[in-house]
N, C-alpha and C positions, 0 to 999 in steps of 0.2 A: 486441566486447562479449559478456560471458558471460550466459547464461540458466541459472540454477542452481535445482535442487531440493535442499532440505535435508531429509534423513530420518534416522531412527535407524539404519537398516541400508542397505547399498548396494542401490539400486533403479534400474531402467531407467525414466527419466521417460516414455518412450513407452508403457510398460505401465500408467501411472497414468491415472485419470480425474480431471478437475478440474471440480468444480461451480462454475458462474459465477452470481452472484446478479443479473446485469444483465438488465433487461427489453429494452433497446435492442439490436438485432442488431449495430449498429456497435461497441458496447462489447465485446460477446462476440467479434466478429471481430478486434478489436484486441488481444485477449489473446495474449501470446507464450508459447508452451509452452516449459518448460525443456528443455534438450538434454543437460544433464549433472547428475549427482547428487553431492553432497558429504555425507558422513556428519557427524553431530554432533561426533564426535571430531576431525574435520578442518576445522572452521570457521575456526580460526586461520590456515589456509593460504590462505584466500580473500583476494585482493587487492581491497580495497573499491572502488577506482576502476574496476575492470574489469567490475563487475556492472551489467547493465541490467534484468534481470528476476530477482526472487527469490521463490520459492515455498517456503513452510515447511510441511511436512506432519506435523510432530511437535512435541510440547511442548519448549520450550527453557527453561533456567534463566535465561538472560540474552539480551536482544535489543539491547544497546548496540552491538554490532559493526555493526549496520545504519547507525548514525549517520554513518559515514565513507563510505557509498556515494553519493557526490555525483552519479553518473551514473544512479542507479536511477530507472527509469520506472514499473515495476510491482512492487508488493509485495502478495503474497497469503499470509496466515497462516491456515491452516486449523485449527490447534489452538493456541490461545493461553491455555491454562489458567493459566500463570504470568505472564501479561501483565496488568499493573495500570495502566500509564501509557504515554503516547506520547512520552516525552522523547527518544527516538532519532529521531523523525520531523521535528522542528522545522526542520532545515536541509536537507532533501532537496528542493531547489528544482526538480529535474527530474521529480519524482513526478507521474504523472497517473492511475494506477489504484491504489486502496488498498482491500484487502479483509482484514478481521480477524474471525475467528469464534471462538466458545468462549472469550472473554476475560473479564477482570474489570476492564475499564477504567472508571474512575470520572469522569475529566475529559477533555474534548476541547480543553482550552486550548492544548496544543502544536499540535494540528491547526488550530485557529483562527489561531494565530500563523503557521503555514506558509502558510495561505491568504492572510493579509495580506501576507507577504513576496512570495509569488508575484504577488499583484495589483499591488503596488508595482513589481516588476520588469517585469511585463507592461505597465504603464502607461508605462514608460520606453522600451519597444520601439516600433519602427515596422514597417510592412509586414504582409503576410498571416500571417507566422509568429506574430504576437501572439495570434491567435485559438487557435492550437494549443498554447500554452504553459500549463502549470499543471494542477492536479488537475481531472479532470472526472468521475470515478467514485469514490464513497466508499460503502463498506458496512462498518459496524462492528456486530458482534453481541456484546453484553456481558451477563454475568450481573448486573452492577451497573447502576445508573441512569446513563446517559450523556446529559447534556443538551447538545443541539447547536444551541440557538437562535442562537448567534453565527455558526454556519456558514451559516445562511440568508442572511446579508448578502452572501454570495458566490454566490448562486444563479444569477447571470447566466452564470457559466462552468461550473456543474455540470450534467452531463448526467443523473446519477443520484445520489441521496443516500438511503441506507437506514441508519437507526439502530435497533437492536434490533427488526428486522423491520418497522418503521414506515417506509413509503416517504414521504419528504417531497416535497412538490411543488416542482419546480425549473423 
């Protein structure tokens, strides 16, 4: 599985620093650093099913390519100036870390839907893996008002929830 950094220019991912918003050490420890860089001009060459970790360090015009990343576990978007909605996230069943900064997201409905799908799937599972499945870290920083009251229904499985720099009790 691939761990990819997307940047506007070719960059060595090991030379980058990645600010993590998480308070819990375990969430920081579980961050998987990208090991390869793909430039914006080569995004179409990414095979979506092969991506496990995606870190985006630059603004993109379109984020819809993420929707096909069915094995994606960690998504970190450090610059989301052109990001206004989360339509690409709704079917990412394996996602467990989500960080989006500098965005203009107005609605968290798609995120709420993903959490519902994950909960339904988790409830159909048996065994200890059930506890490990689903989103457990969410941080969304938006210039718009993002209301996340519906997300709090899922607090049992969330380790950390930060919306517009407000840490929600989970």
